C-alpha positions in Angstrom: 45.4 103.8 199.6 45.4 106.5 197.0 43.0 106.2 194.0 42.8 108.4 191.0 40.5 108.6 187.9 41.9 110.3 184.8 39.5 111.4 182.1 40.8 111.9 178.5 39.9 111.8 174.8 37.4 114.7 175.1 35.0 115.0 172.1 32.1 117.3 171.4 28.7 115.5 171.7 26.0 118.0 170.6 26.7 121.1 172.8 28.6 119.1 175.4 32.3 118.1 175.5 32.5 114.6 177.1 35.4 112.3 177.9 35.5 109.1 175.8 38.3 107.4 177.9 39.0 106.9 181.5 41.9 105.3 183.3 41.8 104.2 187.0 44.9 104.3 189.1 45.6 102.9 192.6 48.7 103.6 194.5 50.4 104.8 191.3 49.6 101.7 189.3 47.1 101.7 186.4 44.4 99.2 187.3 41.9 99.6 184.4 41.2 101.6 181.2 37.7 102.3 179.9 36.9 103.4 176.4 33.5 104.7 175.4 32.4 104.3 171.8 29.2 106.4 171.8 27.5 108.9 174.0 23.9 110.1 173.4 21.8 112.5 175.4 18.0 112.9 175.6 17.2 109.8 173.6 13.4 110.0 174.3 13.0 108.1 177.6 9.4 108.3 178.7 8.7 110.2 181.9 6.7 107.2 183.2 9.9 105.3 183.7 10.8 107.8 186.5 7.6 107.7 188.5 8.1 106.6 192.1 5.9 103.6 193.1 
């Protein structure tokens, strides 16, 4: 079974260009669309959240 993800609606977010829309196709039939309303990077997550326990 062939699957394909198509990214679109590219916008500049800071210094990065990111896709704000994705469509997922399977065997030539669109199965789902995803639209992103906001992308933020480096929002101040504390390093302690990533410590292995």
